[in-house]
Every structure is written in C-alpha cells, then in structure tokens.
C-alpha positions as CSV (number, residue, x, y, z in Angstrom):
1,M,-6.2,-21.4,-18.3
2,E,-9.6,-19.9,-17.8
3,L,-9.3,-16.4,-19.1
4,E,-12.9,-15.5,-17.8
5,N,-11.8,-16.6,-14.5
6,Y,-8.7,-14.3,-14.5
7,I,-10.9,-11.6,-16.1
8,Q,-13.0,-11.8,-13.0
9,E,-10.0,-11.4,-10.3
10,L,-8.5,-8.6,-12.7
11,T,-11.5,-6.7,-12.2
12,S,-11.4,-7.1,-8.3
13,L,-8.0,-5.4,-8.6
14,V,-8.5,-2.6,-10.9
15,N,-12.2,-1.5,-9.8
16,V,-10.5,-0.1,-6.6
17,D,-9.3,3.4,-6.5
18,C,-5.5,2.9,-5.3
19,G,-3.5,6.2,-6.2
20,T,-0.4,6.0,-4.1
21,Q,-2.0,8.8,-2.0
22,T,-5.4,6.8,-1.8
23,I,-3.8,4.7,1.4
24,A,-7.2,2.9,1.8
25,G,-7.6,1.6,-1.9
26,V,-3.9,0.8,-1.7
27,A,-4.8,-1.2,1.8
28,T,-7.8,-3.1,0.0
29,V,-5.8,-4.2,-3.3
30,A,-3.6,-5.4,-0.9
31,G,-6.0,-7.1,1.0
32,I,-7.5,-8.9,-2.3
33,I,-4.4,-9.8,-3.7
34,G,-3.1,-11.5,-0.2
35,K,-6.1,-13.4,-0.4
36,L,-5.6,-14.7,-3.7
37,W,-2.4,-16.1,-2.6
38,Q,-3.6,-17.3,0.8
39,R,-5.8,-19.7,-1.3
40,E,-3.2,-21.4,-2.6
41,G,-1.6,-22.2,0.2
42,W,1.2,-19.6,0.2
43,Y,2.9,-17.9,3.2
44,T,1.0,-13.7,3.0
45,E,2.7,-11.4,4.8
46,Q,1.5,-7.5,4.8
47,V,4.6,-5.3,5.5
48,D,3.9,-2.0,7.7
49,L,6.0,0.8,5.7
50,G,4.8,3.4,7.8
51,D,1.7,5.7,7.9
52,K,2.1,7.8,4.6
53,V,1.5,4.9,2.1
54,G,-0.1,1.7,2.5
55,P,1.2,-1.9,3.1
56,G,3.4,-3.8,0.9
57,V,2.8,-7.5,0.5
58,F,5.2,-10.4,0.6
59,V,4.4,-14.2,-0.6
60,S,6.8,-16.9,-0.7
61,N,6.8,-20.5,-0.8
62,K,9.7,-20.6,1.7
63,P,9.9,-17.8,3.8
64,Q,12.6,-18.7,6.0
65,A,15.4,-19.0,3.0
66,E,18.2,-17.7,3.5
67,Q,18.6,-17.2,-0.2
68,F,15.8,-16.6,-2.7
69,D,16.2,-18.7,-6.3
70,V,14.1,-15.8,-7.4
71,L,12.4,-12.3,-6.1
72,L,9.0,-11.4,-8.4
73,V,8.6,-7.9,-8.2
74,G,5.0,-5.7,-8.8
75,H,3.3,-2.3,-7.2
76,L,-0.1,-1.9,-5.8
77,D,-0.6,1.6,-6.6
78,T,-1.8,3.8,-9.6
79,V,-0.9,7.0,-10.4
80,F,-5.0,8.0,-10.8
81,A,-7.0,10.3,-8.3
82,P,-10.0,9.2,-6.0
83,G,-13.2,8.7,-8.5
84,T,-11.5,7.4,-11.4
85,V,-12.9,4.0,-11.0
86,A,-16.8,5.7,-10.9
87,E,-15.7,7.2,-14.3
88,R,-14.3,4.6,-16.2
89,P,-14.3,0.9,-14.0
90,M,-12.4,-2.2,-16.0
91,S,-14.4,-2.7,-19.1
92,E,-13.4,-4.7,-22.5
93,D,-13.7,-5.1,-26.5
94,D,-12.6,-8.3,-28.0
95,T,-9.1,-7.9,-28.6
96,R,-8.2,-5.3,-24.8
97,L,-9.1,-4.6,-21.6
98,Y,-9.4,-0.7,-20.3
99,G,-9.3,0.8,-17.2
100,P,-7.3,2.3,-14.3
101,G,-3.8,-0.1,-14.0
102,V,-5.2,-2.5,-15.8
103,S,-1.3,-2.7,-17.9
104,D,0.2,-0.6,-14.9
105,M,0.1,-2.7,-13.0
106,K,-2.8,-5.1,-11.9
107,S,-2.4,-7.5,-14.9
108,G,1.2,-8.0,-13.8
109,L,0.4,-8.8,-10.2
110,L,-2.0,-11.4,-11.5
111,N,0.3,-12.8,-13.9
112,I,2.8,-14.0,-10.9
113,L,0.0,-15.4,-9.4
114,W,-1.1,-17.6,-12.2
115,A,2.5,-18.5,-13.1
116,M,3.0,-19.8,-9.6
117,R,-0.2,-21.5,-9.3
118,E,0.5,-23.4,-13.0
119,L,4.3,-24.2,-11.5
120,N,4.8,-28.0,-10.9
121,A,5.0,-29.3,-7.3
122,G,8.6,-30.2,-8.5
123,D,9.7,-27.1,-8.8
124,K,7.8,-25.6,-5.7
125,E,9.5,-27.9,-4.0
126,R,13.0,-27.4,-5.2
127,L,13.0,-23.3,-5.6
128,A,13.0,-21.1,-2.9
129,I,10.6,-18.1,-4.8
130,A,9.7,-14.6,-3.0
131,V,6.9,-12.1,-4.3
132,A,7.6,-8.8,-3.1
133,M,4.0,-6.1,-3.9
134,N,5.2,-2.4,-2.7
135,P,2.3,0.2,-2.5
136,D,4.2,3.3,-3.9
137,E,6.3,3.0,-6.8
138,E,4.4,5.3,-8.6
139,T,5.7,7.8,-6.9
140,G,9.2,6.8,-6.5
141,S,9.4,3.7,-3.8
142,V,10.3,6.0,-1.2
143,Y,9.5,4.3,1.6
144,S,9.1,0.7,0.2
145,H,12.7,0.3,-2.0
146,A,14.8,-0.3,1.1
147,W,12.4,-3.3,2.2
148,I,12.5,-4.7,-1.7
149,G,16.2,-3.9,-1.8
150,E,16.7,-6.0,1.3
151,L,14.6,-8.7,-0.3
152,A,16.6,-8.3,-3.6
153,K,20.0,-9.0,-1.8
154,R,18.7,-12.5,-0.8
155,A,17.8,-13.3,-4.2
156,R,20.3,-15.0,-7.1
157,C,17.5,-12.7,-9.6
158,V,14.6,-10.2,-9.5
159,L,12.1,-10.5,-12.1
160,V,9.9,-7.3,-12.5
161,C,6.4,-8.0,-14.2
162,E,5.7,-4.6,-15.6
163,A,3.8,-4.8,-18.6
164,A,5.5,-5.9,-21.3
165,R,6.0,-3.2,-24.0
166,A,3.4,-2.7,-26.8
167,D,5.4,-4.8,-29.6
168,G,6.2,-7.2,-27.1
169,S,9.3,-6.4,-25.8
170,L,10.9,-7.2,-22.3
171,V,12.9,-4.2,-20.6
172,K,16.7,-5.0,-20.4
173,A,17.6,-1.4,-19.1
174,R,15.9,1.5,-18.0
175,K,16.7,5.4,-17.5
176,G,17.6,6.8,-13.9
177,M,15.7,9.0,-12.5
178,A,15.7,11.7,-9.8
179,G,13.1,14.7,-8.6
180,Y,14.1,17.8,-7.6
181,H,11.6,20.5,-6.1
182,L,13.4,24.5,-6.1
183,T,12.4,27.2,-4.0
184,F,13.2,30.6,-5.0
185,S,13.4,33.3,-2.0
186,G,12.8,37.3,-3.2
187,V,12.1,40.0,-1.4
188,A,8.2,41.6,-2.4
189,A,7.8,45.2,-3.4
190,H,5.0,47.5,-4.9
191,A,5.5,46.7,-9.0
192,G,4.9,50.1,-9.7
193,N,5.9,52.4,-6.7
194,D,8.9,50.7,-5.5
195,P,10.2,48.1,-8.2
196,E,14.1,48.8,-7.4
197,K,13.4,47.6,-4.1
198,G,12.0,44.2,-5.1
199,R,13.8,40.6,-5.8
200,S,12.0,38.6,-8.0
201,A,11.9,35.3,-7.2
202,I,9.9,34.6,-10.5
203,T,12.8,36.2,-12.4
204,A,15.3,33.9,-10.8
205,L,13.0,31.2,-11.5
206,A,13.1,32.0,-15.4
207,N,17.0,32.3,-15.4
208,S,17.2,29.2,-13.4
209,I,15.1,27.5,-16.3
210,I,17.6,28.2,-19.1
211,A,20.6,27.2,-17.2
212,I,19.2,23.6,-16.0
213,N,18.2,22.9,-19.6
214,A,21.9,23.9,-20.5
215,L,22.9,20.7,-18.5
216,T,21.0,18.2,-21.0
217,D,23.3,16.0,-23.1
218,W,21.4,15.1,-25.5
219,D,24.2,12.6,-27.2
220,R,24.2,10.6,-23.6
221,G,20.5,10.6,-23.4
222,T,20.8,13.2,-20.2
223,T,17.6,15.1,-20.2
224,L,16.3,17.7,-17.5
225,N,12.6,18.9,-17.4
226,V,11.3,21.7,-15.3
227,G,7.4,20.8,-15.4
228,V,5.4,22.4,-12.8
229,I,6.5,26.2,-11.8
230,Q,4.3,28.3,-9.2
231,G,5.0,31.4,-8.2
232,G,3.8,35.2,-7.6
233,S,0.5,36.3,-5.9
234,A,-0.5,39.7,-8.2
235,A,0.8,41.0,-11.3
236,N,1.4,44.6,-9.5
237,V,3.9,42.7,-6.9
238,V,7.5,41.7,-7.2
239,A,7.3,37.7,-6.2
240,D,9.2,37.2,-3.4
241,K,8.4,33.4,-3.9
242,A,8.4,30.7,-6.4
243,V,8.7,27.2,-6.6
244,A,9.5,24.9,-9.4
245,E,9.6,21.1,-9.9
246,L,12.2,19.3,-11.9
247,D,12.4,15.9,-13.6
248,V,16.2,14.6,-14.3
249,R,16.6,11.2,-16.4
250,F,20.1,9.4,-17.6
251,W,21.3,6.0,-19.0
252,E,24.8,6.2,-17.1
253,N,24.6,7.1,-13.0
254,D,28.1,8.7,-13.3
255,E,26.1,11.2,-15.7
256,Y,23.5,11.7,-12.5
257,D,26.3,12.5,-10.2
258,R,27.9,15.2,-12.9
259,V,24.5,16.7,-13.4
260,N,23.3,16.6,-9.5
261,Q,27.0,18.4,-8.9
262,A,26.3,21.1,-11.6
263,L,22.5,21.6,-9.9
264,E,23.8,22.0,-6.4
265,A,26.3,24.5,-7.6
266,L,24.3,26.9,-9.6
267,C,21.4,27.0,-6.8
268,A,24.7,27.8,-4.0
269,T,25.5,30.1,-6.2
270,G,21.7,31.7,-7.2
271,F,20.3,32.8,-10.4
272,S,19.5,36.8,-9.9
273,E,21.0,39.1,-7.1
274,G,18.9,39.1,-3.9
275,V,16.9,35.8,-4.1
276,T,18.0,32.3,-2.4
277,T,17.4,29.0,-4.0
278,T,16.9,26.1,-2.4
279,I,16.9,23.1,-3.9
280,T,15.6,19.6,-2.0
281,R,15.8,16.0,-3.8
282,V,12.7,14.5,-3.5
283,N,13.4,11.1,-5.3
284,H,16.0,9.0,-6.9
285,K,16.2,5.9,-8.8
286,P,19.7,4.9,-10.2
287,A,19.8,3.7,-14.1
288,M,19.4,0.3,-14.5
289,A,22.1,-1.1,-16.5
290,T,22.8,-4.5,-18.5
291,S,25.5,-6.2,-16.5
292,E,27.0,-9.5,-17.5
293,A,25.1,-11.6,-15.2
294,T,22.2,-10.0,-16.8
295,R,23.1,-11.0,-20.7
296,V,23.1,-14.5,-18.7
297,L,19.7,-14.2,-17.5
298,M,18.4,-12.5,-20.9
299,Q,20.0,-16.0,-22.6
300,Q,17.8,-18.0,-19.7
301,V,14.6,-15.8,-20.6
302,E,15.1,-16.5,-24.2
303,A,15.7,-20.3,-24.1
304,A,12.6,-20.3,-22.2
305,G,10.6,-18.2,-24.6
306,K,12.1,-20.8,-27.5
307,E,10.7,-23.6,-25.3
308,E,7.1,-21.8,-25.2
309,G,7.1,-20.5,-28.7
310,I,7.7,-17.0,-28.0
311,A,9.7,-14.6,-29.7
312,I,11.7,-12.5,-26.9
313,T,12.9,-9.3,-27.8
314,W,14.3,-6.7,-26.0
315,Q,14.3,-2.5,-25.2
316,A,16.0,-0.3,-23.5
317,V,13.4,2.4,-22.1
318,G,13.0,6.1,-20.4
319,G,10.5,5.2,-17.4
320,G,11.7,3.8,-14.2
321,S,10.8,1.0,-12.0
322,D,12.0,-1.3,-9.0
323,A,14.0,-2.6,-10.7
324,N,16.5,0.4,-11.1
325,H,16.7,-0.4,-7.5
326,T,17.6,-3.9,-7.6
327,A,19.8,-4.4,-10.6
328,A,21.9,-0.8,-8.6
329,L,22.6,-3.6,-5.9
330,G,24.3,-5.8,-8.3
331,V,21.3,-8.2,-8.6
332,P,20.8,-9.4,-12.1
333,T,17.3,-8.0,-12.9
334,L,15.2,-7.7,-16.0
335,D,11.6,-6.2,-16.3
336,G,8.5,-6.3,-18.7
337,L,7.5,-9.8,-17.6
338,G,3.8,-8.8,-17.5
339,P,1.6,-9.1,-20.2
340,I,1.4,-6.5,-23.3
341,G,-0.3,-3.1,-22.5
342,A,0.1,0.3,-23.2
343,G,-1.2,3.9,-22.6
344,F,0.2,3.9,-19.3
345,H,-1.0,7.2,-16.6
346,S,-3.6,7.6,-19.4
347,P,-7.5,7.0,-19.6
348,A,-6.1,5.4,-23.4
349,E,-4.4,2.5,-20.9
350,W,-5.1,-1.4,-22.5
351,L,-3.7,-4.5,-21.9
352,D,-4.0,-7.2,-24.8
353,K,-6.2,-10.3,-23.8
354,A,-4.1,-12.5,-26.4
355,S,-1.0,-12.2,-24.5
356,I,-1.9,-13.0,-21.1
357,A,-2.1,-16.7,-21.6
358,P,1.4,-16.6,-23.2
359,R,3.3,-14.3,-21.1
360,I,2.1,-16.4,-17.7
361,R,3.3,-19.5,-19.5
362,L,6.5,-17.4,-20.4
363,L,6.9,-16.3,-16.7
364,R,6.2,-19.9,-15.4
365,R,8.8,-21.6,-17.7
366,V,11.9,-18.9,-16.7
367,V,11.0,-19.7,-13.3
368,S,11.1,-23.3,-13.8
369,M,14.4,-22.9,-15.5
370,L,16.2,-21.2,-12.8
C-alpha cells in the first residue's frame, strides 16, 4: 500500500470538527468517505436518521442482497468540541499519527475502505459485503442502532473496525452500559429564617449517591458511577432542584436487570422526606458476550492472522461500541479490527503507523476467508 496516500486521505477525515452534535461536520465526513467509496465503484447511500444527528452512510457491492456475508461497521463522529481541529490538527512523528479521532475511529473507517480496495475480484463477485457508518456512536447510537441492527440481522457476521488495543489485541467482549439522569425536586426555603420549611434536593442527591454506590458488585464487574452533579442556587437557600448523571457498566445482562430494577425502586421510594426523584434512562447498550458462534469466528480470524503472519490476541474491555448492539441480536460479532491506537477521547490520542498496513491485510484476509 501507499502509506502517504493513506495518510492524505486520513488527514481529510481527521481535520474536520465532527463531534456527534456538530451535525454539519459529521455530514462533511460522511460526504468525504462516501466519495472515496464511489470512486471504487461501490454503491453508496447517505441514510437520513433524523434531524438530531448527521447522516449515516451505507456502502455495498451488492445492496439488494437478501443476506450479507459480512457487515463492516464504523462511526463517523468523535467526542470533540468545535475548534479542536484548529487547536491540534492531525500531525505525525516517525512512528505515530495524532489528532482528534485519528484512531477512534477515522483510521478504522479508512482501513475498511483500503481492505476492500485490495480484495480480489473473485471475492468481490462471490461475497455480499455491506458497510455501515453511523453518526452517533459516541453518544450511544441512540438514533442509528435500529438501522445497524436491521442490517446486522441480514448478515452472517459483523466486524466492527474500532481500533485494536495498544498491545494489538482484538476485542471479543465488551461491557454493557447504561446512562441515567436523576432529577431531585424538593422545596426551597431561606436557610437562615425558615430552614425547617425546606426540603433539600441536594441532601436527597447526596443520599442517593451512597445508595447507588452500594449496588456495585466488583466480583461480577458491575460498576455504577455518578459522574456529574448540579444543584442549588445560593448557599443561603435550601435547594429545591438538583440533578445527577449516572453511568452503569456490566459484563452480564442479567446484572443490568438487577441494577435497573433496584434503581427504579430506590427512586420511587425517594432519598429524603419531601423530595421526589425522577429517573430517566438516556442510553443503553447490552453487554457484548462471546457466544459459541463468535468463538468460531474468532478461530477464522486467528487463521487469517496466521496466513498474514500477525499474532492474534484477544481482550474483553469495559468500553462499549456498536458491537454491543449487534452481538445482542445473536449475530457473531468481533471488534477491534482497525489499526493499533490508544489515548481515545483525549489530546493524547495516537495511531501506530506500522500497524496500518498489517491490519488492512488482516481485515482483507478475514473477509476473503468467509
């Protein structure tokens, strides 16, 4: 492969502010990647997923196929705010590339393209291949998971091309995740003259954190984290409003059921007399478990790695991706098939240059062996 051409194409994708809420930026990235696929002669379509997010992109060599041999998945969005690209556009040194979304996951999108570019004509004729690129993975794929799910149901397997881990491992399992907003409504009062007339939403919030933390089960890998809190208007006012944002992670979906039921029961009971608590689930990704069919797919990937001289190792990781959704549908799913990178969601994000070509070859080989 021509690495300089790859880096030039990658630069065009990275140097666009495209946080999930920067809809115009996500649409720009969708347009760039769509044109690259069109040049290769693949069917390309932008998919309208509503006015809250940018478009998705669907690509296929056989768009009318009833069943796809593989669905390749990636996301167009990042977590970064407008202005990030101006502050730190894509850069490089001798071994690494840097920039917002360089490994999470603009390089994954590009590796799919380059792997399919290099797929031989016989495999392109034999196989039905679909590619789905969504605009809102970083906020839970709320608007796109149903679209990806329908495509996954038509596929024999799903390969998600998020970055490989820093040690080169691919991903066989991911924790499930759920996000909640808790709203506490009390009664305001003067903290000096009439404190007894108040019902503090902040006190209820504080009590809730202790109760929520108690639902953690370290042995089973179930964690709860109240990561954002807000409340009150002044120190001399008993606060009548407070809000909290909660993140839940779990390896087992029945553990999520336990936690969800417990949260609803706790909030119905309340955490302080005279204060009501409303809980709203804002996102949810089921756990990505390793099924027997997934283990067969893992063996195919390992065989492809052997053919390419690439040692294959696996990790189960705590972060979620679109692989969670497709695995929950019972479709054999693996993740981490992009190049090697780390520092996701931070200014330190990096991509290993030396991993780009081998991981393109690996993905091409895996697809060719299906």
